Every structure is written in structure tokens, then in C-alpha cells.
PQR file of N, CA, C, O and H, with PARSE charges and radii, in Angstrom:
ATOM      1  N   UNK A   1      34.672 163.908 168.739 -0.4000 1.5000
ATOM      2  CA  UNK A   1      33.569 164.754 168.765 -0.0000 2.0000
ATOM      3  C   UNK A   1      32.339 164.162 169.178  0.5500 1.7000
ATOM      4  O   UNK A   1      31.564 164.830 169.863 -0.5500 1.4000
ATOM      5  N   UNK A   2      32.027 162.848 168.806 -0.4000 1.5000
ATOM      6  CA  UNK A   2      30.805 162.088 169.134 -0.0000 2.0000
ATOM      7  C   UNK A   2      30.786 161.749 170.611  0.5500 1.7000
ATOM      8  O   UNK A   2      29.753 161.730 171.281 -0.5500 1.4000
ATOM      9  H   UNK A   2      32.656 162.305 168.250  0.4000 1.0000
ATOM     10  N   UNK A   3      32.217 161.436 171.155 -0.4000 1.5000
ATOM     11  CA  UNK A   3      32.326 161.034 172.466 -0.0000 2.0000
ATOM     12  C   UNK A   3      31.993 162.298 173.339  0.5500 1.7000
ATOM     13  O   UNK A   3      31.343 162.184 174.378 -0.5500 1.4000
ATOM     14  H   UNK A   3      33.056 161.452 170.611  0.4000 1.0000
ATOM     15  N   UNK A   4      32.418 163.399 172.923 -0.4000 1.5000
ATOM     16  CA  UNK A   4      32.185 164.594 173.752 -0.0000 2.0000
ATOM     17  C   UNK A   4      30.707 164.701 173.847  0.5500 1.7000
ATOM     18  O   UNK A   4      30.187 164.773 174.960 -0.5500 1.4000
ATOM     19  H   UNK A   4      32.946 163.491 172.079  0.4000 1.0000
ATOM     20  N   UNK A   5      29.979 164.716 172.744 -0.4000 1.5000
ATOM     21  CA  UNK A   5      28.542 165.034 172.779 -0.0000 2.0000
ATOM     22  C   UNK A   5      27.789 163.770 173.548  0.5500 1.7000
ATOM     23  O   UNK A   5      26.742 164.010 174.150 -0.5500 1.4000
ATOM     24  H   UNK A   5      30.402 164.658 171.840  0.4000 1.0000
ATOM     25  N   UNK A   6      28.242 162.632 173.529 -0.4000 1.5000
ATOM     26  CA  UNK A   6      27.736 161.628 174.287 -0.0000 2.0000
ATOM     27  C   UNK A   6      28.141 161.808 175.834  0.5500 1.7000
ATOM     28  O   UNK A   6      27.274 161.493 176.650 -0.5500 1.4000
ATOM     29  H   UNK A   6      29.093 162.437 173.040  0.4000 1.0000
ATOM     30  N   UNK A   7      29.236 162.230 176.264 -0.4000 1.5000
ATOM     31  CA  UNK A   7      29.536 162.610 177.566 -0.0000 2.0000
ATOM     32  C   UNK A   7      28.775 163.749 178.011  0.5500 1.7000
ATOM     33  O   UNK A   7      28.310 163.687 179.149 -0.5500 1.4000
ATOM     34  H   UNK A   7      29.940 162.485 175.601  0.4000 1.0000
ATOM     35  N   UNK A   8      28.534 164.931 177.213 -0.4000 1.5000
ATOM     36  CA  UNK A   8      27.621 165.875 177.417 -0.0000 2.0000
ATOM     37  C   UNK A   8      26.298 165.517 177.752  0.5500 1.7000
ATOM     38  O   UNK A   8      25.774 165.996 178.758 -0.5500 1.4000
ATOM     39  H   UNK A   8      28.913 164.981 176.289  0.4000 1.0000
ATOM     40  N   UNK A   9      25.651 164.655 176.952 -0.4000 1.5000
ATOM     41  CA  UNK A   9      24.396 164.179 177.114 -0.0000 2.0000
ATOM     42  C   UNK A   9      24.012 163.206 178.292  0.5500 1.7000
ATOM     43  O   UNK A   9      22.895 163.137 178.803 -0.5500 1.4000
ATOM     44  H   UNK A   9      26.077 164.266 176.135  0.4000 1.0000
ATOM     45  N   UNK A  10      25.072 162.495 178.626 -0.4000 1.5000
ATOM     46  CA  UNK A  10      25.289 161.721 179.890 -0.0000 2.0000
ATOM     47  C   UNK A  10      25.232 162.639 181.138  0.5500 1.7000
ATOM     48  O   UNK A  10      24.412 162.464 182.040 -0.5500 1.4000
ATOM     49  H   UNK A  10      25.980 162.550 178.211  0.4000 1.0000
ATOM     50  N   UNK A  11      26.208 163.686 181.132 -0.4000 1.5000
ATOM     51  CA  UNK A  11      26.104 164.527 182.124 -0.0000 2.0000
ATOM     52  C   UNK A  11      24.802 165.288 182.433  0.5500 1.7000
ATOM     53  O   UNK A  11      24.382 165.478 183.575 -0.5500 1.4000
ATOM     54  H   UNK A  11      26.874 163.829 180.399  0.4000 1.0000
ATOM     55  N   UNK A  12      24.230 165.685 181.349 -0.4000 1.5000
ATOM     56  CA  UNK A  12      22.852 166.180 181.193 -0.0000 2.0000
ATOM     57  C   UNK A  12      21.864 165.559 181.840  0.5500 1.7000
ATOM     58  O   UNK A  12      21.136 166.149 182.639 -0.5500 1.4000
ATOM     59  H   UNK A  12      24.571 165.531 180.421  0.4000 1.0000
ATOM     60  N   UNK A  13      21.739 164.143 181.511 -0.4000 1.5000
ATOM     61  CA  UNK A  13      20.892 163.167 182.077 -0.0000 2.0000
ATOM     62  C   UNK A  13      21.336 163.040 183.442  0.5500 1.7000
ATOM     63  O   UNK A  13      20.407 163.096 184.249 -0.5500 1.4000
ATOM     64  H   UNK A  13      22.330 163.663 180.863  0.4000 1.0000
ATOM     65  N   UNK A  14      22.312 162.909 183.863 -0.4000 1.5000
ATOM     66  CA  UNK A  14      22.778 162.597 185.215 -0.0000 2.0000
ATOM     67  C   UNK A  14      22.500 163.800 186.206  0.5500 1.7000
ATOM     68  O   UNK A  14      22.255 163.597 187.395 -0.5500 1.4000
ATOM     69  H   UNK A  14      23.066 162.863 183.208  0.4000 1.0000
ATOM     70  N   UNK A  15      22.550 164.981 185.684 -0.4000 1.5000
ATOM     71  CA  UNK A  15      22.061 166.048 186.445 -0.0000 2.0000
ATOM     72  C   UNK A  15      20.799 166.359 186.556  0.5500 1.7000
ATOM     73  O   UNK A  15      20.468 166.895 187.614 -0.5500 1.4000
ATOM     74  H   UNK A  15      22.750 165.146 184.718  0.4000 1.0000
ATOM     75  N   UNK A  16      19.753 166.116 185.517 -0.4000 1.5000
ATOM     76  CA  UNK A  16      18.537 166.061 185.523 -0.0000 2.0000
ATOM     77  C   UNK A  16      18.039 165.050 186.657  0.5500 1.7000
ATOM     78  O   UNK A  16      17.257 165.361 187.556 -0.5500 1.4000
ATOM     79  H   UNK A  16      20.022 165.680 184.658  0.4000 1.0000
ATOM     80  N   UNK A  17      18.552 163.927 186.494 -0.4000 1.5000
ATOM     81  CA  UNK A  17      18.113 162.704 187.398 -0.0000 2.0000
ATOM     82  C   UNK A  17      18.477 163.292 188.991  0.5500 1.7000
ATOM     83  O   UNK A  17      17.691 163.109 189.921 -0.5500 1.4000
ATOM     84  H   UNK A  17      19.187 163.674 185.764  0.4000 1.0000
ATOM     85  N   UNK A  18      19.464 163.843 189.117 -0.4000 1.5000
ATOM     86  CA  UNK A  18      19.849 164.664 190.573 -0.0000 2.0000
ATOM     87  C   UNK A  18      18.869 165.469 190.903  0.5500 1.7000
ATOM     88  O   UNK A  18      18.237 165.333 191.951 -0.5500 1.4000
ATOM     89  H   UNK A  18      20.103 163.992 188.363  0.4000 1.0000
ATOM     90  N   UNK A  19      18.648 166.372 190.056 -0.4000 1.5000
ATOM     91  CA  UNK A  19      17.546 167.475 190.188 -0.0000 2.0000
ATOM     92  C   UNK A  19      16.162 166.726 190.559  0.5500 1.7000
ATOM     93  O   UNK A  19      15.528 167.158 191.521 -0.5500 1.4000
ATOM     94  H   UNK A  19      19.161 166.482 189.204  0.4000 1.0000
ATOM     95  N   UNK A  20      15.706 165.699 189.883 -0.4000 1.5000
ATOM     96  CA  UNK A  20      14.586 165.258 190.158 -0.0000 2.0000
ATOM     97  C   UNK A  20      14.325 164.481 191.407  0.5500 1.7000
ATOM     98  O   UNK A  20      13.251 164.446 192.007 -0.5500 1.4000
ATOM     99  H   UNK A  20      16.221 165.348 189.101  0.4000 1.0000
ATOM    100  N   UNK A  21      15.508 163.816 191.755 -0.4000 1.5000
ATOM    101  CA  UNK A  21      15.714 163.211 192.990 -0.0000 2.0000
ATOM    102  C   UNK A  21      15.605 164.044 194.188  0.5500 1.7000
ATOM    103  O   UNK A  21      15.032 163.728 195.231 -0.5500 1.4000
ATOM    104  H   UNK A  21      16.381 163.844 191.268  0.4000 1.0000
ATOM    105  N   UNK A  22      16.278 165.263 193.906 -0.4000 1.5000
ATOM    106  CA  UNK A  22      16.213 166.287 195.095 -0.0000 2.0000
ATOM    107  C   UNK A  22      14.725 166.760 195.182  0.5500 1.7000
ATOM    108  O   UNK A  22      14.107 166.753 196.247 -0.5500 1.4000
ATOM    109  H   UNK A  22      16.743 165.520 193.059  0.4000 1.0000
ATOM    110  N   UNK A  23      14.196 167.165 194.005 -0.4000 1.5000
ATOM    111  CA  UNK A  23      12.740 167.604 194.161 -0.0000 2.0000
ATOM    112  C   UNK A  23      11.819 166.491 194.989  0.5500 1.7000
ATOM    113  O   UNK A  23      11.134 166.888 195.932 -0.5500 1.4000
ATOM    114  H   UNK A  23      14.698 167.170 193.140  0.4000 1.0000
ATOM    115  N   UNK A  24      11.822 165.211 194.644 -0.4000 1.5000
ATOM    116  CA  UNK A  24      10.970 164.240 194.967 -0.0000 2.0000
ATOM    117  C   UNK A  24      11.253 164.153 196.769  0.5500 1.7000
ATOM    118  O   UNK A  24      10.356 163.911 197.576 -0.5500 1.4000
ATOM    119  H   UNK A  24      12.378 164.888 193.878  0.4000 1.0000
ATOM    120  N   UNK A  25      12.559 164.387 197.094 -0.4000 1.5000
ATOM    121  CA  UNK A  25      12.952 164.325 198.358 -0.0000 2.0000
ATOM    122  C   UNK A  25      12.402 165.546 199.150  0.5500 1.7000
ATOM    123  O   UNK A  25      11.914 165.407 200.272 -0.5500 1.4000
ATOM    124  H   UNK A  25      13.287 164.584 196.438  0.4000 1.0000
ATOM    125  N   UNK A  26      12.494 166.681 198.556 -0.4000 1.5000
ATOM    126  CA  UNK A  26      11.918 167.731 199.152 -0.0000 2.0000
ATOM    127  C   UNK A  26      10.454 167.626 199.234  0.5500 1.7000
ATOM    128  O   UNK A  26       9.926 168.098 200.240 -0.5500 1.4000
ATOM    129  H   UNK A  26      12.890 166.794 197.644  0.4000 1.0000
ATOM    130  N   UNK A  27       9.707 167.077 198.324 -0.4000 1.5000
ATOM    131  CA  UNK A  27       8.295 166.848 198.261 -0.0000 2.0000
ATOM    132  C   UNK A  27       7.918 166.152 199.574  0.5500 1.7000
ATOM    133  O   UNK A  27       7.142 166.641 200.396 -0.5500 1.4000
ATOM    134  H   UNK A  27      10.137 166.693 197.506  0.4000 1.0000
ATOM    135  N   UNK A  28       8.611 164.820 199.717 -0.4000 1.5000
ATOM    136  CA  UNK A  28       8.518 163.973 200.617 -0.0000 2.0000
ATOM    137  C   UNK A  28       8.554 164.519 202.035  0.5500 1.7000
ATOM    138  O   UNK A  28       7.798 164.219 202.958 -0.5500 1.4000
ATOM    139  H   UNK A  28       9.241 164.423 199.049  0.4000 1.0000
ATOM    140  N   UNK A  29       9.687 165.474 202.040 -0.4000 1.5000
ATOM    141  CA  UNK A  29       9.785 166.086 203.279 -0.0000 2.0000
ATOM    142  C   UNK A  29       8.762 167.144 203.739  0.5500 1.7000
ATOM    143  O   UNK A  29       8.520 167.361 204.927 -0.5500 1.4000
ATOM    144  H   UNK A  29      10.301 165.718 201.290  0.4000 1.0000
ATOM    145  N   UNK A  30       8.298 167.655 202.916 -0.4000 1.5000
ATOM    146  CA  UNK A  30       7.159 168.598 203.005 -0.0000 2.0000
ATOM    147  C   UNK A  30       5.983 167.927 203.445  0.5500 1.7000
ATOM    148  O   UNK A  30       5.320 168.374 204.381 -0.5500 1.4000
ATOM    149  H   UNK A  30       8.494 167.479 201.952  0.4000 1.0000
ATOM    150  N   UNK A  31       5.652 166.802 202.787 -0.4000 1.5000
ATOM    151  CA  UNK A  31       4.434 165.991 203.045 -0.0000 2.0000
ATOM    152  C   UNK A  31       4.508 165.418 204.603  0.5500 1.7000
ATOM    153  O   UNK A  31       3.530 165.373 205.349 -0.5500 1.4000
ATOM    154  H   UNK A  31       6.190 166.439 202.026  0.4000 1.0000
ATOM    155  N   UNK A  32       5.699 165.036 204.914 -0.4000 1.5000
ATOM    156  CA  UNK A  32       6.035 164.413 206.195 -0.0000 2.0000
ATOM    157  C   UNK A  32       5.665 165.735 207.361  0.5500 1.7000
ATOM    158  O   UNK A  32       4.938 165.577 208.341 -0.5500 1.4000
ATOM    159  H   UNK A  32       6.493 165.073 204.308  0.4000 1.0000
ATOM    160  N   UNK A  33       6.241 166.829 207.044 -0.4000 1.5000
ATOM    161  CA  UNK A  33       5.936 167.911 208.040 -0.0000 2.0000
ATOM    162  C   UNK A  33       4.597 168.279 208.119  0.5500 1.7000
ATOM    163  O   UNK A  33       4.199 168.805 209.158 -0.5500 1.4000
ATOM    164  H   UNK A  33       6.831 166.957 206.247  0.4000 1.0000
ATOM    165  N   UNK A  34       3.757 168.068 207.091 -0.4000 1.5000
ATOM    166  CA  UNK A  34       2.403 168.244 207.105 -0.0000 2.0000
ATOM    167  C   UNK A  34       1.597 167.390 207.880  0.5500 1.7000
ATOM    168  O   UNK A  34       0.687 167.794 208.603 -0.5500 1.4000
ATOM    169  H   UNK A  34       4.080 167.641 206.246  0.4000 1.0000
ATOM    170  N   UNK A  35       1.944 166.134 207.726 -0.4000 1.5000
ATOM    171  CA  UNK A  35       1.539 164.923 208.446 -0.0000 2.0000
ATOM    172  C   UNK A  35       1.599 165.102 210.076  0.5500 1.7000
ATOM    173  O   UNK A  35       0.714 164.867 210.900 -0.5500 1.4000
ATOM    174  H   UNK A  35       2.683 165.805 207.139  0.4000 1.0000
ATOM    175  N   UNK A  36       2.972 165.611 210.279 -0.4000 1.5000
ATOM    176  CA  UNK A  36       3.407 165.830 211.696 -0.0000 2.0000
ATOM    177  C   UNK A  36       2.656 166.886 212.424  0.5500 1.7000
ATOM    178  O   UNK A  36       2.342 166.784 213.610 -0.5500 1.4000
ATOM    179  H   UNK A  36       3.690 165.802 209.610  0.4000 1.0000
ATOM    180  N   UNK A  37       2.366 167.954 211.628 -0.4000 1.5000
ATOM    181  CA  UNK A  37       1.698 169.205 212.080 -0.0000 2.0000
ATOM    182  C   UNK A  37       0.297 168.793 212.235  0.5500 1.7000
ATOM    183  O   UNK A  37      -0.275 169.189 213.251 -0.5500 1.4000
ATOM    184  H   UNK A  37       2.621 168.037 210.665  0.4000 1.0000
ATOM    185  N   UNK A  38      -0.396 168.016 211.344 -0.4000 1.5000
ATOM    186  CA  UNK A  38      -1.814 167.598 211.457 -0.0000 2.0000
ATOM    187  C   UNK A  38      -1.928 166.827 212.954  0.5500 1.7000
ATOM    188  O   UNK A  38      -2.725 167.148 213.836 -0.5500 1.4000
ATOM    189  H   UNK A  38       0.069 167.695 210.519  0.4000 1.0000
ATOM    190  N   UNK A  39      -1.023 165.821 213.024 -0.4000 1.5000
ATOM    191  CA  UNK A  39      -0.945 164.720 213.881 -0.0000 2.0000
ATOM    192  C   UNK A  39      -0.858 165.616 215.556  0.5500 1.7000
ATOM    193  O   UNK A  39      -1.489 165.235 216.542 -0.5500 1.4000
ATOM    194  H   UNK A  39      -0.376 165.560 212.307  0.4000 1.0000
ATOM    195  N   UNK A  40      -0.004 166.742 215.535 -0.4000 1.5000
ATOM    196  CA  UNK A  40       0.192 167.588 216.630 -0.0000 2.0000
ATOM    197  C   UNK A  40      -0.814 168.297 217.006  0.5500 1.7000
ATOM    198  O   UNK A  40      -1.065 168.450 218.201 -0.5500 1.4000
ATOM    199  H   UNK A  40       0.509 167.052 214.734  0.4000 1.0000
ATOM    200  N   UNK A  41      -1.641 168.910 215.911 -0.4000 1.5000
ATOM    201  CA  UNK A  41      -2.791 169.771 215.999 -0.0000 2.0000
ATOM    202  C   UNK A  41      -4.089 168.639 216.600  0.5500 1.7000
ATOM    203  O   UNK A  41      -4.841 168.998 217.506 -0.5500 1.4000
ATOM    204  H   UNK A  41      -1.437 168.786 214.940  0.4000 1.0000
ATOM    205  N   UNK A  42      -4.191 167.377 216.003 -0.4000 1.5000
ATOM    206  CA  UNK A  42      -5.070 166.599 216.440 -0.0000 2.0000
ATOM    207  C   UNK A  42      -4.905 166.173 217.915  0.5500 1.7000
ATOM    208  O   UNK A  42      -5.856 165.962 218.667 -0.5500 1.4000
ATOM    209  H   UNK A  42      -3.580 167.085 215.267  0.4000 1.0000
ATOM    210  N   UNK A  43      -3.624 166.070 218.247 -0.4000 1.5000
ATOM    211  CA  UNK A  43      -3.517 165.754 219.768 -0.0000 2.0000
ATOM    212  C   UNK A  43      -3.537 166.606 220.611  0.5500 1.7000
ATOM    213  O   UNK A  43      -3.529 166.282 221.798 -0.5500 1.4000
ATOM    214  H   UNK A  43      -2.851 166.242 217.636  0.4000 1.0000
ATOM    215  N   UNK A  44      -3.567 167.933 220.214 -0.4000 1.5000
ATOM    216  CA  UNK A  44      -3.937 169.168 220.960 -0.0000 2.0000
ATOM    217  C   UNK A  44      -5.378 169.264 221.072  0.5500 1.7000
ATOM    218  O   UNK A  44      -5.923 169.547 222.139 -0.5500 1.4000
ATOM    219  H   UNK A  44      -3.573 168.196 219.250  0.4000 1.0000
ATOM    220  N   UNK A  45      -5.931 169.064 220.133 -0.4000 1.5000
ATOM    221  CA  UNK A  45      -7.514 169.204 220.070 -0.0000 2.0000
ATOM    222  C   UNK A  45      -8.043 168.015 221.117  0.5500 1.7000
ATOM    223  O   UNK A  45      -8.904 168.289 221.953 -0.5500 1.4000
ATOM    224  H   UNK A  45      -5.488 168.834 219.266  0.4000 1.0000
ATOM    225  N   UNK A  46      -7.535 166.832 221.027 -0.4000 1.5000
ATOM    226  CA  UNK A  46      -7.953 165.854 221.890 -0.0000 2.0000
ATOM    227  C   UNK A  46      -7.774 166.115 223.184  0.5500 1.7000
ATOM    228  O   UNK A  46      -8.650 165.874 224.015 -0.5500 1.4000
ATOM    229  H   UNK A  46      -6.835 166.609 220.348  0.4000 1.0000
ATOM    230  N   UNK A  47      -6.576 166.654 223.493 -0.4000 1.5000
ATOM    231  CA  UNK A  47      -6.235 167.113 224.928 -0.0000 2.0000
ATOM    232  C   UNK A  47      -7.041 168.142 225.559  0.5500 1.7000
ATOM    233  O   UNK A  47      -7.319 168.146 226.758 -0.5500 1.4000
ATOM    234  H   UNK A  47      -5.865 166.850 222.818  0.4000 1.0000
ATOM    235  N   UNK A  48      -7.476 169.180 224.552 -0.4000 1.5000
ATOM    236  CA  UNK A  48      -8.573 170.088 225.109 -0.0000 2.0000
ATOM    237  C   UNK A  48      -9.729 169.580 225.279  0.5500 1.7000
ATOM    238  O   UNK A  48     -10.401 169.996 226.223 -0.5500 1.4000
ATOM    239  H   UNK A  48      -7.250 169.177 223.577  0.4000 1.0000
ATOM    240  N   UNK A  49     -10.267 168.528 224.389 -0.4000 1.5000
ATOM    241  CA  UNK A  49     -11.559 168.049 224.556 -0.0000 2.0000
ATOM    242  C   UNK A  49     -11.543 167.093 225.908  0.5500 1.7000
ATOM    243  O   UNK A  49     -12.595 166.924 226.524 -0.5500 1.4000
ATOM    244  H   UNK A  49      -9.721 168.191 223.622  0.4000 1.0000
ATOM    245  N   UNK A  50     -10.420 166.530 226.306 -0.4000 1.5000
ATOM    246  CA  UNK A  50     -10.632 165.744 227.378 -0.0000 2.0000
ATOM    247  C   UNK A  50     -10.561 166.572 228.638  0.5500 1.7000
ATOM    248  O   UNK A  50     -11.152 166.211 229.656 -0.5500 1.4000
ATOM    249  H   UNK A  50      -9.566 166.667 225.805  0.4000 1.0000
ATOM    250  N   UNK A  51      -9.824 167.711 228.581 -0.4000 1.5000
ATOM    251  CA  UNK A  51      -9.879 168.702 229.768 -0.0000 2.0000
ATOM    252  C   UNK A  51     -11.338 169.224 229.875  0.5500 1.7000
ATOM    253  O   UNK A  51     -11.874 169.258 230.983 -0.5500 1.4000
ATOM    254  H   UNK A  51      -9.345 168.004 227.754  0.4000 1.0000
ATOM    255  N   UNK A  52     -11.984 169.621 228.786 -0.4000 1.5000
ATOM    256  CA  UNK A  52     -13.166 170.014 228.880 -0.0000 2.0000
ATOM    257  C   UNK A  52     -14.381 169.068 229.382  0.5500 1.7000
ATOM    258  O   UNK A  52     -15.380 169.492 229.964 -0.5500 1.4000
ATOM    259  H   UNK A  52     -11.549 169.594 227.886  0.4000 1.0000
ATOM    260  N   UNK A  53     -14.113 167.643 229.040 -0.4000 1.5000
ATOM    261  CA  UNK A  53     -14.874 166.770 229.596 -0.0000 2.0000
ATOM    262  C   UNK A  53     -14.670 166.633 231.148  0.5500 1.7000
ATOM    263  O   UNK A  53     -15.631 166.485 231.904 -0.5500 1.4000
ATOM    264  H   UNK A  53     -13.302 167.299 228.567  0.4000 1.0000
ATOM    265  N   UNK A  54     -13.288 166.694 231.609 -0.4000 1.5000
ATOM    266  CA  UNK A  54     -13.173 166.607 232.858 -0.0000 2.0000
ATOM    267  C   UNK A  54     -14.059 167.822 233.494  0.5500 1.7000
ATOM    268  O   UNK A  54     -15.009 167.546 234.226 -0.5500 1.4000
ATOM    269  H   UNK A  54     -12.508 166.814 230.995  0.4000 1.0000
ATOM    270  N   UNK A  55     -13.762 169.002 233.231 -0.4000 1.5000
ATOM    271  CA  UNK A  55     -14.355 170.245 233.678 -0.0000 2.0000
ATOM    272  C   UNK A  55     -16.027 169.904 233.786  0.5500 1.7000
ATOM    273  O   UNK A  55     -16.735 170.131 234.767 -0.5500 1.4000
ATOM    274  H   UNK A  55     -12.990 169.226 232.637  0.4000 1.0000
ATOM    275  N   UNK A  56     -16.404 169.360 232.634 -0.4000 1.5000
ATOM    276  CA  UNK A  56     -18.031 169.348 232.600 -0.0000 2.0000
ATOM    277  C   UNK A  56     -18.590 168.206 233.733  0.5500 1.7000
ATOM    278  O   UNK A  56     -19.648 168.287 234.357 -0.5500 1.4000
ATOM    279  H   UNK A  56     -15.828 169.176 231.837  0.4000 1.0000
ATOM    280  N   UNK A  57     -17.627 167.172 233.815 -0.4000 1.5000
ATOM    281  CA  UNK A  57     -17.962 166.146 234.704 -0.0000 2.0000
ATOM    282  C   UNK A  57     -17.777 166.755 236.304  0.5500 1.7000
ATOM    283  O   UNK A  57     -18.636 166.395 237.109 -0.5500 1.4000
ATOM    284  H   UNK A  57     -16.768 167.106 233.308  0.4000 1.0000
ATOM    285  N   UNK A  58     -16.841 167.534 236.719 -0.4000 1.5000
ATOM    286  CA  UNK A  58     -16.699 168.086 237.784 -0.0000 2.0000
ATOM    287  C   UNK A  58     -18.027 168.957 238.164  0.5500 1.7000
ATOM    288  O   UNK A  58     -18.750 168.804 239.148 -0.5500 1.4000
ATOM    289  H   UNK A  58     -16.143 167.826 236.064  0.4000 1.0000
ATOM    290  N   UNK A  59     -18.138 169.852 237.177 -0.4000 1.5000
ATOM    291  CA  UNK A  59     -19.345 170.706 237.156 -0.0000 2.0000
ATOM    292  C   UNK A  59     -20.842 169.877 237.546  0.5500 1.7000
ATOM    293  O   UNK A  59     -21.699 170.335 238.301 -0.5500 1.4000
ATOM    294  H   UNK A  59     -17.551 169.976 236.378  0.4000 1.0000
ATOM    295  N   UNK A  60     -20.903 168.769 236.948 -0.4000 1.5000
ATOM    296  CA  UNK A  60     -22.136 167.842 236.864 -0.0000 2.0000
ATOM    297  C   UNK A  60     -22.185 167.568 238.355  0.5500 1.7000
ATOM    298  O   UNK A  60     -23.187 167.734 239.050 -0.5500 1.4000
ATOM    299  H   UNK A  60     -20.206 168.397 236.334  0.4000 1.0000
ATOM    300  N   UNK A  61     -20.777 167.047 238.863 -0.4000 1.5000
ATOM    301  CA  UNK A  61     -20.660 166.321 240.236 -0.0000 2.0000
ATOM    302  C   UNK A  61     -21.066 167.396 241.380  0.5500 1.7000
ATOM    303  O   UNK A  61     -21.684 167.060 242.390 -0.5500 1.4000
ATOM    304  H   UNK A  61     -19.963 166.912 238.299  0.4000 1.0000
ATOM    305  N   UNK A  62     -20.670 168.673 241.125 -0.4000 1.5000
ATOM    306  CA  UNK A  62     -20.904 169.810 242.091 -0.0000 2.0000
ATOM    307  C   UNK A  62     -22.347 170.164 242.069  0.5500 1.7000
ATOM    308  O   UNK A  62     -22.903 170.536 243.102 -0.5500 1.4000
ATOM    309  H   UNK A  62     -20.168 168.946 240.304  0.4000 1.0000
ATOM    310  N   UNK A  63     -22.950 170.070 240.990 -0.4000 1.5000
ATOM    311  CA  UNK A  63     -24.310 170.534 240.921 -0.0000 2.0000
ATOM    312  C   UNK A  63     -25.019 169.298 241.557  0.5500 1.7000
ATOM    313  O   UNK A  63     -25.963 169.523 242.314 -0.5500 1.4000
ATOM    314  H   UNK A  63     -22.498 169.768 240.150  0.4000 1.0000
ATOM    315  N   UNK A  64     -24.669 168.109 241.331 -0.4000 1.5000
ATOM    316  CA  UNK A  64     -25.456 167.003 242.118 -0.0000 2.0000
ATOM    317  C   UNK A  64     -25.244 167.219 243.517  0.5500 1.7000
ATOM    318  O   UNK A  64     -26.217 167.132 244.265 -0.5500 1.4000
ATOM    319  H   UNK A  64     -23.902 167.926 240.716  0.4000 1.0000
ATOM    320  N   UNK A  65     -24.039 167.507 244.010 -0.4000 1.5000
ATOM    321  CA  UNK A  65     -23.857 167.536 245.502 -0.0000 2.0000
ATOM    322  C   UNK A  65     -24.641 168.709 246.038  0.5500 1.7000
ATOM    323  O   UNK A  65     -25.250 168.610 247.104 -0.5500 1.4000
ATOM    324  H   UNK A  65     -23.248 167.578 243.402  0.4000 1.0000
ATOM    325  N   UNK A  66     -24.640 169.781 245.349 -0.4000 1.5000
ATOM    326  CA  UNK A  66     -25.548 170.895 245.793 -0.0000 2.0000
ATOM    327  C   UNK A  66     -26.882 170.722 246.021  0.5500 1.7000
ATOM    328  O   UNK A  66     -27.489 171.005 247.053 -0.5500 1.4000
ATOM    329  H   UNK A  66     -24.145 169.861 244.483  0.4000 1.0000
ATOM    330  N   UNK A  67     -27.433 170.115 244.738 -0.4000 1.5000
ATOM    331  CA  UNK A  67     -28.795 169.589 244.913 -0.0000 2.0000
ATOM    332  C   UNK A  67     -29.126 168.590 245.950  0.5500 1.7000
ATOM    333  O   UNK A  67     -30.305 168.504 246.292 -0.5500 1.4000
ATOM    334  H   UNK A  67     -26.939 169.885 243.899  0.4000 1.0000
ATOM    335  N   UNK A  68     -28.213 167.801 246.510 -0.4000 1.5000
ATOM    336  CA  UNK A  68     -28.442 166.777 247.393 -0.0000 2.0000
ATOM    337  C   UNK A  68     -28.289 167.452 248.589  0.5500 1.7000
ATOM    338  O   UNK A  68     -28.870 166.959 249.556 -0.5500 1.4000
ATOM    339  H   UNK A  68     -27.255 167.872 246.232  0.4000 1.0000
ATOM    340  N   UNK A  69     -27.590 168.550 248.773 -0.4000 1.5000
ATOM    341  CA  UNK A  69     -27.320 169.379 249.821 -0.0000 2.0000
ATOM    342  C   UNK A  69     -28.716 170.071 250.429  0.5500 1.7000
ATOM    343  O   UNK A  69     -29.232 169.971 251.542 -0.5500 1.4000
ATOM    344  H   UNK A  69     -27.118 168.951 247.988  0.4000 1.0000
ATOM    345  N   UNK A  70     -29.075 170.744 249.350 -0.4000 1.5000
ATOM    346  CA  UNK A  70     -30.336 171.518 249.349 -0.0000 2.0000
ATOM    347  C   UNK A  70     -31.486 170.482 249.771  0.5500 1.7000
ATOM    348  O   UNK A  70     -32.272 170.751 250.679 -0.5500 1.4000
ATOM    349  H   UNK A  70     -28.656 170.826 248.446  0.4000 1.0000
ATOM    350  N   UNK A  71     -31.524 169.505 249.186 -0.4000 1.5000
ATOM    351  CA  UNK A  71     -32.504 168.389 249.597 -0.0000 2.0000
ATOM    352  C   UNK A  71     -32.555 168.130 250.873  0.5500 1.7000
ATOM    353  O   UNK A  71     -33.613 168.290 251.480 -0.5500 1.4000
ATOM    354  H   UNK A  71     -30.885 169.286 248.448  0.4000 1.0000
ATOM    355  N   UNK A  72     -31.419 167.687 251.501 -0.4000 1.5000
ATOM    356  CA  UNK A  72     -31.086 167.327 252.750 -0.0000 2.0000
ATOM    357  C   UNK A  72     -31.500 168.397 253.826  0.5500 1.7000
ATOM    358  O   UNK A  72     -31.901 168.077 254.945 -0.5500 1.4000
ATOM    359  H   UNK A  72     -30.559 167.557 251.008  0.4000 1.0000
ATOM    360  N   UNK A  73     -31.373 169.657 253.406 -0.4000 1.5000
ATOM    361  CA  UNK A  73     -31.685 170.806 254.188 -0.0000 2.0000
ATOM    362  C   UNK A  73     -33.200 171.057 254.374  0.5500 1.7000
ATOM    363  O   UNK A  73     -33.789 171.465 255.375 -0.5500 1.4000
ATOM    364  H   UNK A  73     -31.047 169.917 252.497  0.4000 1.0000
ATOM    365  N   UNK A  74     -33.662 170.728 253.214 -0.4000 1.5000
ATOM    366  CA  UNK A  74     -35.384 170.830 253.357 -0.0000 2.0000
ATOM    367  C   UNK A  74     -35.832 169.929 254.211  0.5500 1.7000
ATOM    368  O   UNK A  74     -36.855 170.235 254.824 -0.5500 1.4000
ATOM    369  H   UNK A  74     -33.184 170.396 252.401  0.4000 1.0000
ATOM    370  N   UNK A  75     -35.229 168.651 254.472 -0.4000 1.5000
ATOM    371  CA  UNK A  75     -36.094 167.651 255.125 -0.0000 2.0000
ATOM    372  C   UNK A  75     -36.170 167.922 256.481  0.5500 1.7000
ATOM    373  O   UNK A  75     -36.846 167.203 257.217 -0.5500 1.4000
ATOM    374  H   UNK A  75     -34.398 168.403 253.974  0.4000 1.0000
TER
END
């Protein structure tokens, strides 16, 4: 009788520990996925910012060339 109860308690503890471990693993997986998504979004934003900076630089260069062209034509 006592051995059965001890076995039942041990089984309950084992199952509880397995559930807790599964829960912790799931939480770690979710946290990792969030980190990966944040990194992906950050990289995407940086790429867009770099592209915008390139376009701004190109526009500035063209404006400067246009200004110089007009200046030369006036001379």
C-alpha cells in the first residue's frame, strides 16, 4: 500500500517536472523567435536607411552638378 502511494507520488513528481521542463523550453523558443524577428526588422530598417542615404547622396550630387552647369552657362 505504502509502496504504491510512493510510486504514485514519484510518478506525479516526474510528470510535473516534465511539464515544467516542456514549459520552460517553449518559453525559451518563443523568446528566441522574438529576438530573431527583432533582429530581422532591425536589419530591414538599416537596409532601408542605407538605401535612403544613397538616394539622398545621389540627389545632392545631381543638384550640385546642375548648379555647376548653370553657373558655367552663365559665364
